[in-house]
BALOBA-1460 file (C-alpha; in Angstrom, 3 decimals):
// residues 388
<rec num="1" residu="x" x="-58.761" y="56.354" z="180.863"/>
<rec num="2" residu="x" x="-60.611" y="57.221" z="177.702"/>
<rec num="3" residu="x" x="-59.322" y="59.476" z="174.903"/>
<rec num="4" residu="x" x="-60.305" y="60.324" z="171.369"/>
<rec num="5" residu="x" x="-56.794" y="59.468" z="170.184"/>
<rec num="6" residu="x" x="-53.716" y="57.901" z="171.793"/>
<rec num="7" residu="x" x="-50.281" y="58.544" z="170.294"/>
<rec num="8" residu="x" x="-47.436" y="56.186" z="171.210"/>
<rec num="9" residu="x" x="-43.964" y="57.701" z="170.958"/>
<rec num="10" residu="x" x="-42.853" y="61.287" z="171.655"/>
<rec num="11" residu="x" x="-40.184" y="61.654" z="168.987"/>
<rec num="12" residu="x" x="-40.617" y="64.048" z="166.043"/>
<rec num="13" residu="x" x="-43.463" y="62.063" z="164.458"/>
<rec num="14" residu="x" x="-45.371" y="61.478" z="167.696"/>
<rec num="15" residu="x" x="-44.999" y="65.075" z="168.879"/>
<rec num="16" residu="x" x="-46.258" y="66.412" z="165.558"/>
<rec num="17" residu="x" x="-49.171" y="63.961" z="165.483"/>
<rec num="18" residu="x" x="-50.276" y="64.667" z="169.059"/>
<rec num="19" residu="x" x="-50.071" y="68.459" z="168.774"/>
<rec num="20" residu="x" x="-51.880" y="68.386" z="165.422"/>
<rec num="21" residu="x" x="-54.715" y="66.372" z="166.964"/>
<rec num="22" residu="x" x="-54.896" y="68.687" z="169.992"/>
<rec num="23" residu="x" x="-54.998" y="71.776" z="167.760"/>
<rec num="24" residu="x" x="-58.233" y="70.436" z="166.249"/>
<rec num="25" residu="x" x="-59.895" y="70.156" z="169.635"/>
<rec num="26" residu="x" x="-59.621" y="66.418" z="170.233"/>
<rec num="27" residu="x" x="-58.700" y="64.788" z="173.536"/>
<rec num="28" residu="x" x="-55.309" y="63.150" z="172.993"/>
<rec num="29" residu="x" x="-52.830" y="61.244" z="175.160"/>
<rec num="30" residu="x" x="-49.141" y="61.051" z="174.241"/>
<rec num="31" residu="x" x="-47.336" y="58.069" z="175.784"/>
<rec num="32" residu="x" x="-43.569" y="57.701" z="175.876"/>
<rec num="33" residu="x" x="-41.101" y="55.581" z="177.842"/>
<rec num="34" residu="x" x="-38.531" y="58.377" z="178.176"/>
<rec num="35" residu="x" x="-38.553" y="61.013" z="180.939"/>
<rec num="36" residu="x" x="-38.520" y="63.879" z="178.412"/>
<rec num="37" residu="x" x="-40.048" y="64.359" z="174.945"/>
<rec num="38" residu="x" x="-38.016" y="64.488" z="171.733"/>
<rec num="39" residu="x" x="-37.093" y="60.897" z="170.992"/>
<rec num="40" residu="x" x="-33.539" y="60.098" z="169.944"/>
<rec num="41" residu="x" x="-33.333" y="63.083" z="167.593"/>
<rec num="42" residu="x" x="-34.056" y="65.660" z="170.305"/>
<rec num="43" residu="x" x="-32.822" y="63.676" z="173.306"/>
<rec num="44" residu="x" x="-31.690" y="66.196" z="175.895"/>
<rec num="45" residu="x" x="-31.077" y="66.959" z="179.556"/>
<rec num="46" residu="x" x="-33.038" y="69.259" z="181.847"/>
<rec num="47" residu="x" x="-32.045" y="72.835" z="181.157"/>
<rec num="48" residu="x" x="-30.690" y="72.041" z="177.689"/>
<rec num="49" residu="x" x="-30.613" y="75.165" z="175.520"/>
<rec num="50" residu="x" x="-30.288" y="73.333" z="172.206"/>
<rec num="51" residu="x" x="-26.531" y="73.608" z="171.755"/>
<rec num="52" residu="x" x="-25.488" y="70.886" z="169.332"/>
<rec num="53" residu="x" x="-29.069" y="70.002" z="168.362"/>
<rec num="54" residu="x" x="-30.521" y="70.400" z="164.894"/>
<rec num="55" residu="x" x="-33.793" y="72.264" z="164.367"/>
<rec num="56" residu="x" x="-34.142" y="72.912" z="168.103"/>
<rec num="57" residu="x" x="-36.600" y="75.753" z="167.487"/>
<rec num="58" residu="x" x="-39.109" y="73.269" z="166.024"/>
<rec num="59" residu="x" x="-38.808" y="71.093" z="169.113"/>
<rec num="60" residu="x" x="-39.308" y="74.044" z="171.456"/>
<rec num="61" residu="x" x="-42.521" y="74.992" z="169.627"/>
<rec num="62" residu="x" x="-43.831" y="71.437" z="169.775"/>
<rec num="63" residu="x" x="-42.930" y="71.132" z="173.447"/>
<rec num="64" residu="x" x="-44.835" y="74.335" z="174.237"/>
<rec num="65" residu="x" x="-47.915" y="72.900" z="172.511"/>
<rec num="66" residu="x" x="-47.868" y="69.879" z="174.837"/>
<rec num="67" residu="x" x="-49.868" y="71.989" z="177.291"/>
<rec num="68" residu="x" x="-52.900" y="70.972" z="175.202"/>
<rec num="69" residu="x" x="-51.932" y="67.278" z="175.259"/>
<rec num="70" residu="x" x="-52.194" y="64.724" z="178.071"/>
<rec num="71" residu="x" x="-48.486" y="63.909" z="177.906"/>
<rec num="72" residu="x" x="-47.397" y="60.839" z="179.876"/>
<rec num="73" residu="x" x="-43.589" y="60.448" z="180.120"/>
<rec num="74" residu="x" x="-42.023" y="57.403" z="181.800"/>
<rec num="75" residu="x" x="-44.874" y="55.302" z="180.423"/>
<rec num="76" residu="x" x="-43.871" y="52.021" z="178.828"/>
<rec num="77" residu="x" x="-46.377" y="50.488" z="176.431"/>
<rec num="78" residu="x" x="-46.261" y="46.719" z="176.478"/>
<rec num="79" residu="x" x="-49.362" y="45.653" z="174.547"/>
<rec num="80" residu="x" x="-52.280" y="46.941" z="172.483"/>
<rec num="81" residu="x" x="-55.591" y="45.100" z="172.235"/>
<rec num="82" residu="x" x="-58.089" y="45.186" z="169.370"/>
<rec num="83" residu="x" x="-60.271" y="48.224" z="169.829"/>
<rec num="84" residu="x" x="-57.267" y="50.444" z="170.544"/>
<rec num="85" residu="x" x="-56.845" y="49.544" z="174.196"/>
<rec num="86" residu="x" x="-53.246" y="50.333" z="175.157"/>
<rec num="87" residu="x" x="-51.700" y="48.595" z="178.163"/>
<rec num="88" residu="x" x="-48.818" y="50.347" z="179.946"/>
<rec num="89" residu="x" x="-46.957" y="50.186" z="183.237"/>
<rec num="90" residu="x" x="-48.923" y="53.307" z="184.227"/>
<rec num="91" residu="x" x="-52.408" y="52.043" z="183.511"/>
<rec num="92" residu="x" x="-54.694" y="51.227" z="180.594"/>
<rec num="93" residu="x" x="-55.564" y="53.814" z="177.945"/>
<rec num="94" residu="x" x="-58.585" y="53.422" z="175.670"/>
<rec num="95" residu="x" x="-59.098" y="55.416" z="172.487"/>
<rec num="96" residu="x" x="-61.186" y="55.642" z="169.351"/>
<rec num="97" residu="x" x="-58.040" y="55.898" z="167.242"/>
<rec num="98" residu="x" x="-54.365" y="55.098" z="167.697"/>
<rec num="99" residu="x" x="-51.212" y="56.637" z="166.200"/>
<rec num="100" residu="x" x="-48.066" y="54.500" z="166.388"/>
<rec num="101" residu="x" x="-44.805" y="56.461" z="166.230"/>
<rec num="102" residu="x" x="-42.408" y="54.086" z="167.945"/>
<rec num="103" residu="x" x="-39.327" y="55.020" z="165.908"/>
<rec num="104" residu="x" x="-36.371" y="52.743" z="165.299"/>
<rec num="105" residu="x" x="-33.261" y="51.306" z="166.935"/>
<rec num="106" residu="x" x="-29.665" y="50.802" z="165.838"/>
<rec num="107" residu="x" x="-28.933" y="48.125" z="163.279"/>
<rec num="108" residu="x" x="-25.828" y="46.143" z="164.180"/>
<rec num="109" residu="x" x="-23.889" y="43.219" z="162.765"/>
<rec num="110" residu="x" x="-21.686" y="40.884" z="164.794"/>
<rec num="111" residu="x" x="-17.907" y="40.808" z="164.461"/>
<rec num="112" residu="x" x="-15.076" y="39.469" z="166.643"/>
<rec num="113" residu="x" x="-14.922" y="41.455" z="169.871"/>
<rec num="114" residu="x" x="-18.231" y="43.300" z="169.447"/>
<rec num="115" residu="x" x="-19.240" y="42.212" z="172.960"/>
<rec num="116" residu="x" x="-16.245" y="43.871" z="174.633"/>
<rec num="117" residu="x" x="-16.861" y="46.697" z="177.106"/>
<rec num="118" residu="x" x="-16.187" y="49.902" z="175.204"/>
<rec num="119" residu="x" x="-18.061" y="48.855" z="172.053"/>
<rec num="120" residu="x" x="-21.271" y="50.872" z="171.648"/>
<rec num="121" residu="x" x="-23.870" y="51.334" z="168.984"/>
<rec num="122" residu="x" x="-23.625" y="54.765" z="167.369"/>
<rec num="123" residu="x" x="-27.064" y="55.613" z="168.730"/>
<rec num="124" residu="x" x="-26.108" y="54.442" z="172.206"/>
<rec num="125" residu="x" x="-23.020" y="56.657" z="172.225"/>
<rec num="126" residu="x" x="-25.099" y="59.629" z="171.131"/>
<rec num="127" residu="x" x="-27.861" y="58.893" z="173.647"/>
<rec num="128" residu="x" x="-25.388" y="58.882" z="176.534"/>
<rec num="129" residu="x" x="-23.923" y="62.174" z="175.375"/>
<rec num="130" residu="x" x="-27.197" y="63.994" z="174.661"/>
<rec num="131" residu="x" x="-29.253" y="62.522" z="177.486"/>
<rec num="132" residu="x" x="-26.667" y="62.208" z="180.267"/>
<rec num="133" residu="x" x="-23.705" y="64.346" z="179.226"/>
<rec num="134" residu="x" x="-21.509" y="61.230" z="179.334"/>
<rec num="135" residu="x" x="-18.809" y="60.526" z="176.739"/>
<rec num="136" residu="x" x="-18.111" y="56.875" z="175.957"/>
<rec num="137" residu="x" x="-14.334" y="57.256" z="175.837"/>
<rec num="138" residu="x" x="-11.364" y="59.551" z="175.433"/>
<rec num="139" residu="x" x="-10.308" y="58.302" z="171.984"/>
<rec num="140" residu="x" x="-13.260" y="57.018" z="169.982"/>
<rec num="141" residu="x" x="-13.582" y="55.379" z="166.585"/>
<rec num="142" residu="x" x="-16.890" y="56.030" z="164.804"/>
<rec num="143" residu="x" x="-17.739" y="53.434" z="162.156"/>
<rec num="144" residu="x" x="-20.455" y="51.764" z="160.112"/>
<rec num="145" residu="x" x="-22.438" y="53.405" z="157.353"/>
<rec num="146" residu="x" x="-24.909" y="56.216" z="156.802"/>
<rec num="147" residu="x" x="-25.205" y="59.942" z="157.507"/>
<rec num="148" residu="x" x="-25.964" y="59.339" z="161.192"/>
<rec num="149" residu="x" x="-22.236" y="58.836" z="161.757"/>
<rec num="150" residu="x" x="-21.694" y="62.548" z="161.076"/>
<rec num="151" residu="x" x="-23.645" y="64.013" z="164.029"/>
<rec num="152" residu="x" x="-22.338" y="61.265" z="166.309"/>
<rec num="153" residu="x" x="-18.725" y="62.169" z="165.497"/>
<rec num="154" residu="x" x="-19.212" y="65.941" z="165.678"/>
<rec num="155" residu="x" x="-21.137" y="65.646" z="168.950"/>
<rec num="156" residu="x" x="-18.326" y="63.641" z="170.523"/>
<rec num="157" residu="x" x="-15.676" y="66.035" z="169.216"/>
<rec num="158" residu="x" x="-17.627" y="69.033" z="170.546"/>
<rec num="159" residu="x" x="-17.613" y="67.343" z="173.970"/>
<rec num="160" residu="x" x="-13.820" y="67.162" z="173.893"/>
<rec num="161" residu="x" x="-13.382" y="63.592" z="172.673"/>
<rec num="162" residu="x" x="-10.484" y="62.687" z="170.365"/>
<rec num="163" residu="x" x="-12.321" y="61.133" z="167.409"/>
<rec num="164" residu="x" x="-9.763" y="58.758" z="165.872"/>
<rec num="165" residu="x" x="-11.640" y="58.701" z="162.581"/>
<rec num="166" residu="x" x="-14.995" y="58.115" z="160.959"/>
<rec num="167" residu="x" x="-14.829" y="54.901" z="158.937"/>
<rec num="168" residu="x" x="-17.669" y="54.835" z="156.412"/>
<rec num="169" residu="x" x="-18.068" y="51.399" z="154.831"/>
<rec num="170" residu="x" x="-19.789" y="52.763" z="151.719"/>
<rec num="171" residu="x" x="-18.761" y="55.334" z="149.122"/>
<rec num="172" residu="x" x="-20.528" y="58.740" z="148.915"/>
<rec num="173" residu="x" x="-19.991" y="58.610" z="145.143"/>
<rec num="174" residu="x" x="-23.256" y="56.674" z="145.084"/>
<rec num="175" residu="x" x="-25.076" y="59.970" z="145.556"/>
<rec num="176" residu="x" x="-24.076" y="60.995" z="142.040"/>
<rec num="177" residu="x" x="-26.819" y="58.683" z="140.745"/>
<rec num="178" residu="x" x="-29.469" y="60.528" z="142.774"/>
<rec num="179" residu="x" x="-28.607" y="64.028" z="143.894"/>
<rec num="180" residu="x" x="-29.905" y="64.818" z="147.399"/>
<rec num="181" residu="x" x="-32.062" y="67.900" z="148.097"/>
<rec num="182" residu="x" x="-30.104" y="71.138" z="148.473"/>
<rec num="183" residu="x" x="-30.983" y="71.300" z="152.164"/>
<rec num="184" residu="x" x="-29.360" y="67.911" z="152.737"/>
<rec num="185" residu="x" x="-26.264" y="68.980" z="150.803"/>
<rec num="186" residu="x" x="-25.960" y="72.053" z="153.015"/>
<rec num="187" residu="x" x="-26.428" y="69.908" z="156.129"/>
<rec num="188" residu="x" x="-23.666" y="67.533" z="155.053"/>
<rec num="189" residu="x" x="-21.437" y="70.493" z="154.250"/>
<rec num="190" residu="x" x="-21.967" y="71.824" z="157.759"/>
<rec num="191" residu="x" x="-20.855" y="68.545" z="159.272"/>
<rec num="192" residu="x" x="-17.788" y="68.341" z="157.060"/>
<rec num="193" residu="x" x="-16.832" y="71.881" z="158.106"/>
<rec num="194" residu="x" x="-16.997" y="70.722" z="161.722"/>
<rec num="195" residu="x" x="-14.851" y="67.718" z="160.788"/>
<rec num="196" residu="x" x="-12.231" y="70.103" z="159.438"/>
<rec num="197" residu="x" x="-12.426" y="72.272" z="162.553"/>
<rec num="198" residu="x" x="-11.899" y="69.277" z="164.848"/>
<rec num="199" residu="x" x="-9.460" y="67.563" z="162.443"/>
<rec num="200" residu="x" x="-11.606" y="64.450" z="162.130"/>
<rec num="201" residu="x" x="-10.681" y="62.107" z="159.285"/>
<rec num="202" residu="x" x="-13.624" y="60.886" z="157.193"/>
<rec num="203" residu="x" x="-12.487" y="57.687" z="155.468"/>
<rec num="204" residu="x" x="-14.753" y="55.916" z="152.986"/>
<rec num="205" residu="x" x="-14.759" y="52.322" z="151.787"/>
<rec num="206" residu="x" x="-13.384" y="51.238" z="155.162"/>
<rec num="207" residu="x" x="-15.019" y="49.035" z="157.794"/>
<rec num="208" residu="x" x="-14.253" y="47.929" z="161.344"/>
<rec num="209" residu="x" x="-14.078" y="44.130" z="161.257"/>
<rec num="210" residu="x" x="-12.756" y="43.301" z="164.734"/>
<rec num="211" residu="x" x="-12.412" y="44.789" z="168.204"/>
<rec num="212" residu="x" x="-9.491" y="43.913" z="170.493"/>
<rec num="213" residu="x" x="-8.805" y="43.945" z="174.217"/>
<rec num="214" residu="x" x="-8.871" y="41.786" z="177.331"/>
<rec num="215" residu="x" x="-11.156" y="43.396" z="179.901"/>
<rec num="216" residu="x" x="-12.200" y="46.253" z="177.618"/>
<rec num="217" residu="x" x="-11.605" y="47.687" z="174.158"/>
<rec num="218" residu="x" x="-8.081" y="48.856" z="173.312"/>
<rec num="219" residu="x" x="-8.065" y="48.815" z="169.487"/>
<rec num="220" residu="x" x="-10.015" y="47.911" z="166.369"/>
<rec num="221" residu="x" x="-9.062" y="46.406" z="163.027"/>
<rec num="222" residu="x" x="-10.095" y="48.404" z="159.984"/>
<rec num="223" residu="x" x="-10.101" y="46.852" z="156.518"/>
<rec num="224" residu="x" x="-9.919" y="48.620" z="153.167"/>
<rec num="225" residu="x" x="-9.715" y="46.739" z="149.874"/>
<rec num="226" residu="x" x="-8.522" y="43.625" z="151.670"/>
<rec num="227" residu="x" x="-5.792" y="45.388" z="153.627"/>
<rec num="228" residu="x" x="-6.120" y="45.542" z="157.400"/>
<rec num="229" residu="x" x="-4.679" y="47.972" z="159.901"/>
<rec num="230" residu="x" x="-5.045" y="48.476" z="163.629"/>
<rec num="231" residu="x" x="-6.374" y="51.689" z="165.191"/>
<rec num="232" residu="x" x="-5.853" y="52.307" z="168.898"/>
<rec num="233" residu="x" x="-8.947" y="53.517" z="170.798"/>
<rec num="234" residu="x" x="-10.788" y="53.053" z="174.076"/>
<rec num="235" residu="x" x="-14.304" y="53.166" z="172.596"/>
<rec num="236" residu="x" x="-16.056" y="52.301" z="169.349"/>
<rec num="237" residu="x" x="-19.385" y="53.790" z="168.219"/>
<rec num="238" residu="x" x="-20.651" y="51.659" z="165.348"/>
<rec num="239" residu="x" x="-23.915" y="51.435" z="163.462"/>
<rec num="240" residu="x" x="-25.277" y="50.338" z="160.105"/>
<rec num="241" residu="x" x="-28.365" y="52.474" z="160.006"/>
<rec num="242" residu="x" x="-31.601" y="51.709" z="161.840"/>
<rec num="243" residu="x" x="-34.293" y="49.064" z="162.088"/>
<rec num="244" residu="x" x="-37.932" y="50.212" z="162.447"/>
<rec num="245" residu="x" x="-39.500" y="49.263" z="165.781"/>
<rec num="246" residu="x" x="-42.615" y="47.520" z="164.485"/>
<rec num="247" residu="x" x="-43.466" y="45.218" z="167.405"/>
<rec num="248" residu="x" x="-46.401" y="47.274" z="168.696"/>
<rec num="249" residu="x" x="-47.835" y="47.719" z="165.205"/>
<rec num="250" residu="x" x="-47.621" y="43.981" z="164.604"/>
<rec num="251" residu="x" x="-49.369" y="43.340" z="167.935"/>
<rec num="252" residu="x" x="-52.122" y="45.669" z="166.732"/>
<rec num="253" residu="x" x="-52.490" y="43.544" z="163.593"/>
<rec num="254" residu="x" x="-51.054" y="46.063" z="161.116"/>
<rec num="255" residu="x" x="-49.811" y="44.786" z="157.765"/>
<rec num="256" residu="x" x="-46.088" y="45.113" z="157.042"/>
<rec num="257" residu="x" x="-43.858" y="45.094" z="153.989"/>
<rec num="258" residu="x" x="-40.171" y="45.199" z="153.119"/>
<rec num="259" residu="x" x="-38.620" y="48.622" z="152.590"/>
<rec num="260" residu="x" x="-35.882" y="49.529" z="150.105"/>
<rec num="261" residu="x" x="-33.177" y="48.472" z="152.567"/>
<rec num="262" residu="x" x="-34.867" y="45.163" z="153.382"/>
<rec num="263" residu="x" x="-36.265" y="46.357" z="156.720"/>
<rec num="264" residu="x" x="-39.718" y="45.310" z="157.849"/>
<rec num="265" residu="x" x="-41.911" y="48.435" z="157.954"/>
<rec num="266" residu="x" x="-45.551" y="49.213" z="158.704"/>
<rec num="267" residu="x" x="-47.561" y="49.588" z="155.499"/>
<rec num="268" residu="x" x="-49.512" y="52.854" z="155.256"/>
<rec num="269" residu="x" x="-51.528" y="54.711" z="152.631"/>
<rec num="270" residu="x" x="-51.134" y="58.357" z="151.612"/>
<rec num="271" residu="x" x="-52.749" y="59.469" z="154.876"/>
<rec num="272" residu="x" x="-50.487" y="57.269" z="157.063"/>
<rec num="273" residu="x" x="-53.420" y="54.899" z="157.673"/>
<rec num="274" residu="x" x="-52.482" y="51.269" z="158.366"/>
<rec num="275" residu="x" x="-54.403" y="48.157" z="157.361"/>
<rec num="276" residu="x" x="-56.240" y="48.248" z="160.716"/>
<rec num="277" residu="x" x="-59.192" y="50.612" z="160.930"/>
<rec num="278" residu="x" x="-58.488" y="53.545" z="163.224"/>
<rec num="279" residu="x" x="-54.764" y="52.856" z="163.493"/>
<rec num="280" residu="x" x="-52.212" y="55.207" z="161.930"/>
<rec num="281" residu="x" x="-48.413" y="55.039" z="161.810"/>
<rec num="282" residu="x" x="-45.785" y="57.713" z="161.254"/>
<rec num="283" residu="x" x="-42.039" y="58.247" z="161.342"/>
<rec num="284" residu="x" x="-39.287" y="55.645" z="161.213"/>
<rec num="285" residu="x" x="-41.714" y="52.799" z="161.923"/>
<rec num="286" residu="x" x="-42.944" y="53.223" z="158.321"/>
<rec num="287" residu="x" x="-39.407" y="53.476" z="156.896"/>
<rec num="288" residu="x" x="-36.140" y="55.167" z="157.838"/>
<rec num="289" residu="x" x="-36.088" y="58.698" z="156.466"/>
<rec num="290" residu="x" x="-34.920" y="61.207" z="159.083"/>
<rec num="291" residu="x" x="-36.521" y="63.793" z="161.319"/>
<rec num="292" residu="x" x="-37.993" y="66.075" z="158.653"/>
<rec num="293" residu="x" x="-39.844" y="63.191" z="157.033"/>
<rec num="294" residu="x" x="-40.994" y="61.986" z="160.459"/>
<rec num="295" residu="x" x="-42.433" y="65.427" z="161.250"/>
<rec num="296" residu="x" x="-44.367" y="65.510" z="157.995"/>
<rec num="297" residu="x" x="-45.686" y="61.983" z="158.454"/>
<rec num="298" residu="x" x="-46.677" y="62.799" z="162.033"/>
<rec num="299" residu="x" x="-48.675" y="65.796" z="160.848"/>
<rec num="300" residu="x" x="-50.334" y="63.735" z="158.105"/>
<rec num="301" residu="x" x="-51.224" y="61.002" z="160.597"/>
<rec num="302" residu="x" x="-52.674" y="63.564" z="162.987"/>
<rec num="303" residu="x" x="-54.761" y="65.151" z="160.250"/>
<rec num="304" residu="x" x="-56.010" y="61.764" z="159.049"/>
<rec num="305" residu="x" x="-56.890" y="60.755" z="162.606"/>
<rec num="306" residu="x" x="-59.174" y="63.799" z="162.976"/>
<rec num="307" residu="x" x="-60.608" y="63.504" z="159.466"/>
<rec num="308" residu="x" x="-58.905" y="66.527" z="157.874"/>
<rec num="309" residu="x" x="-57.690" y="66.153" z="154.244"/>
<rec num="310" residu="x" x="-53.940" y="66.253" z="153.712"/>
<rec num="311" residu="x" x="-52.569" y="69.452" z="152.082"/>
<rec num="312" residu="x" x="-51.149" y="68.582" z="148.629"/>
<rec num="313" residu="x" x="-47.976" y="70.548" z="149.362"/>
<rec num="314" residu="x" x="-47.295" y="68.368" z="152.403"/>
<rec num="315" residu="x" x="-47.848" y="65.210" z="150.365"/>
<rec num="316" residu="x" x="-45.413" y="66.386" z="147.695"/>
<rec num="317" residu="x" x="-42.741" y="67.158" z="150.279"/>
<rec num="318" residu="x" x="-43.206" y="63.735" z="151.851"/>
<rec num="319" residu="x" x="-42.726" y="62.014" z="148.511"/>
<rec num="320" residu="x" x="-39.552" y="64.011" z="147.814"/>
<rec num="321" residu="x" x="-38.107" y="63.012" z="151.184"/>
<rec num="322" residu="x" x="-39.113" y="59.389" z="150.662"/>
<rec num="323" residu="x" x="-37.262" y="59.371" z="147.354"/>
<rec num="324" residu="x" x="-34.182" y="60.675" z="149.125"/>
<rec num="325" residu="x" x="-34.596" y="57.993" z="151.804"/>
<rec num="326" residu="x" x="-34.513" y="55.374" z="149.042"/>
<rec num="327" residu="x" x="-31.261" y="56.909" z="147.782"/>
<rec num="328" residu="x" x="-29.791" y="56.686" z="151.296"/>
<rec num="329" residu="x" x="-30.752" y="53.012" z="151.510"/>
<rec num="330" residu="x" x="-29.071" y="52.313" z="148.178"/>
<rec num="331" residu="x" x="-25.872" y="54.258" z="148.951"/>
<rec num="332" residu="x" x="-25.444" y="52.955" z="152.517"/>
<rec num="333" residu="x" x="-26.276" y="49.228" z="152.583"/>
<rec num="334" residu="x" x="-25.007" y="46.829" z="155.215"/>
<rec num="335" residu="x" x="-21.817" y="45.378" z="153.670"/>
<rec num="336" residu="x" x="-22.711" y="42.114" z="151.955"/>
<rec num="337" residu="x" x="-19.517" y="40.494" z="153.241"/>
<rec num="338" residu="x" x="-20.154" y="41.136" z="156.950"/>
<rec num="339" residu="x" x="-20.636" y="37.429" z="157.728"/>
<rec num="340" residu="x" x="-17.091" y="36.698" z="156.518"/>
<rec num="341" residu="x" x="-15.721" y="38.915" z="159.287"/>
<rec num="342" residu="x" x="-16.958" y="36.463" z="161.950"/>
<rec num="343" residu="x" x="-14.707" y="33.721" z="163.295"/>
<rec num="344" residu="x" x="-16.221" y="30.445" z="164.512"/>
<rec num="345" residu="x" x="-15.962" y="31.587" z="168.133"/>
<rec num="346" residu="x" x="-17.522" y="35.012" z="167.487"/>
<rec num="347" residu="x" x="-20.563" y="35.512" z="169.705"/>
<rec num="348" residu="x" x="-23.584" y="35.735" z="167.419"/>
<rec num="349" residu="x" x="-26.324" y="36.001" z="170.068"/>
<rec num="350" residu="x" x="-25.157" y="38.060" z="173.040"/>
<rec num="351" residu="x" x="-28.176" y="37.347" z="175.242"/>
<rec num="352" residu="x" x="-27.755" y="33.566" z="175.027"/>
<rec num="353" residu="x" x="-23.976" y="33.577" z="174.334"/>
<rec num="354" residu="x" x="-24.385" y="31.518" z="171.153"/>
<rec num="355" residu="x" x="-21.269" y="31.454" z="168.931"/>
<rec num="356" residu="x" x="-21.240" y="31.394" z="165.137"/>
<rec num="357" residu="x" x="-20.017" y="27.781" z="165.233"/>
<rec num="358" residu="x" x="-23.274" y="26.659" z="166.890"/>
<rec num="359" residu="x" x="-25.341" y="28.116" z="164.048"/>
<rec num="360" residu="x" x="-23.051" y="26.582" z="161.417"/>
<rec num="361" residu="x" x="-23.416" y="23.177" z="163.094"/>
<rec num="362" residu="x" x="-27.210" y="23.533" z="163.246"/>
<rec num="363" residu="x" x="-27.357" y="24.235" z="159.506"/>
<rec num="364" residu="x" x="-24.717" y="21.790" z="158.312"/>
<rec num="365" residu="x" x="-25.351" y="18.855" z="160.652"/>
<rec num="366" residu="x" x="-28.869" y="19.240" z="162.025"/>
<rec num="367" residu="x" x="-30.669" y="20.343" z="158.875"/>
<rec num="368" residu="x" x="-31.893" y="23.735" z="160.125"/>
<rec num="369" residu="x" x="-33.269" y="25.801" z="157.220"/>
<rec num="370" residu="x" x="-34.950" y="28.840" z="158.818"/>
<rec num="371" residu="x" x="-34.851" y="31.257" z="161.732"/>
<rec num="372" residu="x" x="-37.370" y="29.357" z="163.817"/>
<rec num="373" residu="x" x="-35.358" y="26.174" z="163.516"/>
<rec num="374" residu="x" x="-32.189" y="28.032" z="164.471"/>
<rec num="375" residu="x" x="-33.878" y="29.352" z="167.612"/>
<rec num="376" residu="x" x="-35.101" y="25.907" z="168.618"/>
<rec num="377" residu="x" x="-31.770" y="24.146" z="168.045"/>
<rec num="378" residu="x" x="-29.322" y="26.809" z="169.302"/>
<rec num="379" residu="x" x="-31.383" y="29.355" z="171.357"/>
<rec num="380" residu="x" x="-30.043" y="32.106" z="169.100"/>
<rec num="381" residu="x" x="-32.366" y="35.115" z="169.320"/>
<rec num="382" residu="x" x="-34.236" y="33.676" z="172.340"/>
<rec num="383" residu="x" x="-33.026" y="36.252" z="174.865"/>
<rec num="384" residu="x" x="-34.228" y="39.682" z="175.946"/>
<rec num="385" residu="x" x="-33.561" y="41.399" z="172.595"/>
<rec num="386" residu="x" x="-35.213" y="38.577" z="170.580"/>
<rec num="387" residu="x" x="-32.471" y="38.680" z="167.970"/>
<rec num="388" residu="x" x="-32.744" y="42.415" z="167.295"/>
């Protein structure tokens, strides 16, 4: 199948890119592994009216414009060849240009008990709720760092869950060094009002360092300034931000760089063009910044793909949102001390069941000095997730 442009990923960035391309009269295919468009941000069920979703009206407009796009849901992309040939489980798609909008996935760190049933990533808990209408537990602790914890907690509370607390490892006082845009302040205020309505405690400078239970989770240990306490719960939703999903872009040969939070991201110019001719990237794959930034980058990528100059106003808004994204990365880092939370028998690699002690032995006794050596000597990161 031949197209002018193929867009991979139907989240905010991919939807905006594909509909922008279609609006200029080009033949475009939009490929996505999920059964419905929207990505994680607008994940929903059939018949969903937008209750509990942010900016649902924008999604509805984009979804209506898909009538001009060859939208292929349930299509998993597994490889891209030079020349923009995209291989999927539903056939091969060829294009003159390619837009990569593959998004991101939850960033996690290991800790004792993190492999117990009942421990979820924050994104996983939200995906089950938004996509399936399933709550992960009756009494849930939400923990980690970053503003994503806010919609996760309020969504669970709205579904009738007893949220035992939101434990934010960082301190929001960091925002005083870089005030967020007024729209973001209002958004945060809306979440905090919902916290008050549902009587959810928002506790800063506190981190979950262990999960407890035999067959499934029954409690977690929370630490604050060296003092630990136990919180009873039957589920934990935990996340330390997101990691860009760059695998497809790397397969396409795109250059990468390290973002402000240390994540590997796809390098792009002001028009979202990558280092590979005819390949563009937009959204979280170029750096974690939220849905509004992803929409703008998707539009810029779509315009660049069809050869239309970027409006200066759009470029200015993107830069403002990127500056705020850098503030978020600075205020909500992964705690530097996370490795000290792990005991020797803590499972480090869940796919291969490799404990922390095996990695320590490889370094201290076998002379391992890098990730490749660790994989070869311990099989850490050799399973399905490849150490993600």
